[in-house]
N, C-alpha and C positions, 0 to 999 in steps of 0.2 A: 504494500500500500504506500504509494508516494504521497508525501506531504509537500504542497507547493504554497509558497507565500507570494501573493500578488500585491504589489504596492502601486497605488495610482489614484487618479481622480479623472473626472470627465467621462465622456462617452468612450474614450479609448480603453479605459480599464474594464468597462463592461464588455467591450468587444474581445479583449484579450481573455477575459474570464470565460466568455462563450467558446472561444477556440480551445481553451484548456478543458472545459467541461465536455466538449464533443469528443474528446479523445477516448478511445476504447479502453485505455489503461485504467487500472484501479487507482484512484487518487482521492485525496482530500484537499480542497482549495480553501486556504485561509487568506482573507483580504484585509489590507490596511488601506482605508479609503478616507478621503476628506469629507465625504458626504455619505448619508445613509442611502446608498444607491439601490433602488428597487431591482435593477438588473442583477446585481450580485446576490440579492436575496432569492430571486427567482431561479438562479442557476445553482442553488443549493450550496453556496459557499459554506464551508464547515463552521466558520466563525468570521465576523466582520468587526474590526476595531476602527473606531472613528478618531482621527487625529491628523496632525500635520505630517505629510510624507517626507518633508525635509528636516524633521526633528530627529536627529540621529539617536538620541537616547530613547525616545519613544519607540522608534523602529527596533532598536536593539532589545528593549524590554519585551516587546511583543514577540520578536523572533526567539528569544529565550523561552518564552511560554510555549510557542508553537513547535519549535525544533524542526523546521522544514528541511527537506532534502535539497531544495534550491529555491531561489527567489527570482521573480520576474519584475523588473522595474519599468513602470509605464512612463511617467513624465520626466522632464529635464531637471527640475529643481533638486530632487534627491541625488541625481547624478553629479550635479555641480558641487554640492556640499560634501560629497564623499560617503554616501550611504553604502555604496558597494564596497568600498575599502573597509568600512567598519564591519559589515557583515562577514566579509572574507577573513580579515585579519583578526578580529576579536572572537568570532563564533565559528569560523570555518565553513560558512554557508556560501556555496558558489552562486553566482548570479548571472542572469541574462541581462546584461547592462554593463557598460565599461566603467573602469575605475576613474577617479576624478581627473587624473592627468590626461587620460585618453578622451574623457568627455569634453575637454577643451575644444574638441572638434566643433562643438556647438556653443559652448559657453564663452569662447573667445574668437571673435571674428578675425582678429589679427593673427592668432595662432594658425588658423586654417589657411589664410592668404599666404603667410610666410611658408607654410608647409608645402603648398602647391608650387610656390616659386622655387624653394630650395631643391625639390625633387623633380623639377621640370615637368610637372603634371599639367596638361593643357586645361584650359577653361577659366583661368584667372582673368578678370578685367583689370584695367589699369587701376592702381590703388596706392595709398600711402597711409601709414599709421602716424597719429600725432598724440603726444602727451601734454602739449600746451598749444597755445594759439599761434606760436611762431611758425610762419610759413603756410598757414592754412589759406589765407586770403589769396596768396599767389597761386597755390595749387588749384583751388576751385575756379579761379579766373582762367587758369591754363586749360582746365577740363571743359569749361563752358557750361555743360550740363553735368550734374553730379548727384551723388547719393551720400547721405550722412548716416553712419551706423555707430551706435554705442558699442564699445567692445565688451559686451556682456549679454546676459539673457534679458529679453524685453517682451516675452510673450507674444511675439509676432507684431508688436505695435510700436517699436522704437525706431524703426527705419523711416527716414524722411527723404523724399525725392524732390529734386528741383523741378518746378513746373506743376507739382501736385500739392505738396505741403510747404515747400520753400519757394517763394516767388522771386527772390533776389539773392545776390551774394550776401547782403547784410543779414537776410533771414538765415542763411546758412551759417554765418559766423555767430549769430546769436544762439542758434541751436547747439553748435559746437561748444560754445562757452558754457551752456547749461550742463552738457554732458561732462565736460572737464571739471566743472565745479563740484560734481558729485564724486570726484576721484577716479573716474574712468578715463581711459584713453579713447580716442575716436578714430574711426576708419573712414576715410573719404575715398569713394570709388567713382569711376566713370558711370554715367547713367546708361543702363542697358535698355534697348528697345527691342521687344520681341514677344514671343509666346512661351509661357512657362509650362513645365511639367515636373512631376516628382518621380523619383525612382528609389524605392526602398530595397534594402538588401540585408540578408542574414549574414553574420560574420563571426567566425570563431578565432580570428587572429591570423590564420594562414589561408583560409578558404573563404570565398565570398560567393553567396548565391543571390544573384539579382532577381527581383520579382517582376512585377508588371507596372508599366507607367500609368500614372493617375494625374488628373488635373484638378487643382483646387480652385476655389472662388473666394478670394479674400474680401471683396467689397461687400458692404452690408446690404445693398439693395439691387433689385433687378436692373439689368443692363450694365452691370459692373459700375454702379455709381455708389456714392456715399463713402464713409470712412472704412479703413481696413479693419478686419476682425481676425479672430483666430482661425476662421474658415467657415463659410456658410454652407459648404457642400462640395461634393466631388463626384467625378465619374470615371469609369474605365470601360474599355470596349472588349467585345467578345474575341477579337483577334489578338488581344494583348498588345495592341498599338493604340494610337489615338487618331481621330480623323485628320489631324494636321501633321501627324508624326510618322516618319518613315522608320523602317527597321534599322537603317544606318545610324540615325541619331540615338536610338535605344542602345545600340552596340557601343557607340562612343561614350555614352553616359555610363554604361556598365564598366567599360575599361577605366574610366576615371574613378569609379567606386573601388574597383580592384586595386588601382595604383595607390589610392589614398590609404587603404588598409595596409598595404605593404610599407608605405612611407611611415605610417604611425608605428609599426613594429620596429622599423629601422631607427626612427628618431627617438623613441621612448623605451625601446628594449622590452616592451610588454605586448602581449597579445590583446587586441581589441575584441571583446566578446559581447555581442549584442546586435544592435540594429544600426546600420549606416544608411542615412537617408539624405540623398542629394536633391536639392532644388535646382533645376536647370532651366536655361532659356535659349531658344533658337533665335539667333540674331543674324543680321546681314553679314557679320564677320565670323560666323560659325557658332558652335555650341559654347555657352558660357555657364559657369557655376555661380549661382546666386548665393547659396549658403549650404551648410551642412547641419543636420540635426543628428543627435546621438541616441535617438529613440524612434519608435513608430510615430508617424504623423497622426494628428487628429484634425480632420476626419480621414486622412488617407488610409489608415489601418482599417477603417470601417468598410472600405471597398475591398481591401485585400484579404483579410482573414476569412470572411464568409466564403470565399472561393477556394480556400486552401483544401486540397485533397489529402495531403500528407498529414500524418499525426503530428500536431503541434508540439506535444510533449516530447516526442522523439527529436524534433528540430531543436527544442530548448536543450535537451541533453547533449546533442551533437555540438551545439555552440559552446557549451561548458567544457566538453571533453576534447574539442578540437577535431571532430570527425565529421564535419559537414559534408566533406567530399564523399562520404559513404551513405548519405541519405538522399534518395531521389525525390526532390521537391517539385510538386506539380500543383497547378491551379485549374479549376474548371474554366472551360471556354465559354464564359458568360459575360454579358455586359452588366455593369452596376451603376446605379445613381444614388447618391446619398444627399439628403436634404435635411439640414439642421433646423429644428424649431428653436426660436430664440424669443426672449421676452420683448414685448413692445418697448421701444426706446433703446434697445441694444444697438451699438455697444456703449454709447455715451451716457445714457440715463435710463438704464433698464428697469422695468417693473420688478419688484421683489416681494416675496412672501405671499404672492397670489397663488391660487391653485389652478391646475389644469385638469381637464377631463379627457380620458382616452377610451371611453366606452365604445365609441364608434369606429375605432381603428381596427382594420381587419386583423384576424389572428396571424401570428407569425408562422412562417413556413419556409421551405427551401427557396421560395421566390421573394420573401419579404422578411427582413430582420429589423428590429427596433432596439436601439441601444440608448441607455439613459446616461445623462451627463449631469449638469448642474441643477439637479432636483433632489429634494429630501423627501424620503418616505415618512409621512406624518400620519397620525390617526385620522386626520381629515382628508387625506389623499396625497397627491404629489404637489409639492410646494416649490415654486420657482425661487432660485437663489440669486439670479441676476446675470447669468452667462448662458452659454449654449446648453439647451435643456434636454432635447431628445433628438436622436438621429434616426431617420427613416431611410432604409436602404432597399431599393428595388433591385431584383436580380432577374435578368431576362435573356432571351436568345438574342435580342437586339437592344440597342440603346433606347429606342422608342418604347419598347416593352418595359424596360427597367425604369424609365422616367415616369411612365404612367402609374406603375406600382408604387413608386416612392411618393409621387404627388398625391395619389389617392389616400395614402396613409397620413401624410403630413397635413393635408387639408381637413382631416377628420379629428385633429387634436384641437380641443376647444379651450378657450381661455384668453387672457391678454397676451397673445403670442402671434408671431408671424414667421414666414420663411420666404426664401427666394424661389419663386415658382418657375424661373427660367432655366435653372440648372439642368443640363442634359437635354434641353429642347433643341429642335432643328434650327431655329433662327440663331440661337447663340452659338451652336456648333458651326454653322456656316460663317458666322462672324470670325470665329477662330481660324477657319480654313482660309478665308479671304485675307486675314491679317498676315498669315505666314506667306501666302502667295505674294502679297505686296512687299513684304520684307525681303524675300528672296528673288523678287521680280521674275517669277516663273509661274506657269500654269501646271507644272508637273508635280505639285505637292500631293503626297498620298492622301486619298480620301477614303475614310472607312465607311 
């Protein structure tokens, strides 16, 4: 009987729990969550402890009680503070998730840019790191169009782009000064124009298994308008490409993921064990790396794991043992569309403490999955916390089928909530195709 400790929050942890629960292996799942997640309750987690996932002592005390065979780390914050190091070094509990020094792949923008540069890995945009204001004005003037990134975790909301958030050089200097005043360094990059996609990979330190490309939608409202969010939804296609994405770009992104894993081992003399997740962009100058994450994406994992045919527990064990090359990893040839339900007012002024009603949502099946995020299970029902609340995932033979399933479920959740109705729809997909064709100045872009 395996004991597994799952550490996480949001819809991502529910989805990971679901993949563990679907395993035919005999197991007990113990969850450490920041909310009383109804998805974890439904999936018969052996026990759920509520607390901060980045509180090392709280995590260690719970792990001492549970005595798991291994732990799976969901979000980035525990990785940044060294929860993995504590579990391994103090309790001997192996983890699916990298140590703190390796997790700098996500927690430090400058570390990742310097790593790609040092090991001649393609994909870097022009960039410079600054620890004070000296030289920043000259550099952003030289770039013309630029992006400002705090050198740390920002929950997907700290990056500001010229022409969108920063309307002048003075705006850029002011934002850089704010970041530097907090004690962080700042990374200035050239502004990339193109179409984004995500590619997640399993990694055991020596072997990398790349999965399937997925496209996220950061903007809060239909038509890609409004402020950036943690991600309003995602889609993937039945051919494991995307309508605007050729196999050549997926191969190139996979090679970058592989090279980064090798560079991490060479640079830090440790094996990266966990998830490598690259955010890429097709530009007129080729494929560029936007950023790396050191864990599954949310919502990207919500498209990925429901399609997984391989036993997820076996994959976790292979990551820990360094034997990923011995596990044949496969995914169903299905399309997926994920739509996140969020409180009205999200992200700037979200409704909180109100209840939602899900009585009219169709039952879950092989074609529809529902994962719970920022909601608390209360005696009165499901209570909104203020962030992305429920993810509805349609799974179909075509993108159109998957979108209709997701939309039907999402639209039947009642309460002070909303969602993006356009994710996965033909007009928005065609907009993506046209965008790439215009960028590459060609009509030969692959169309799914």
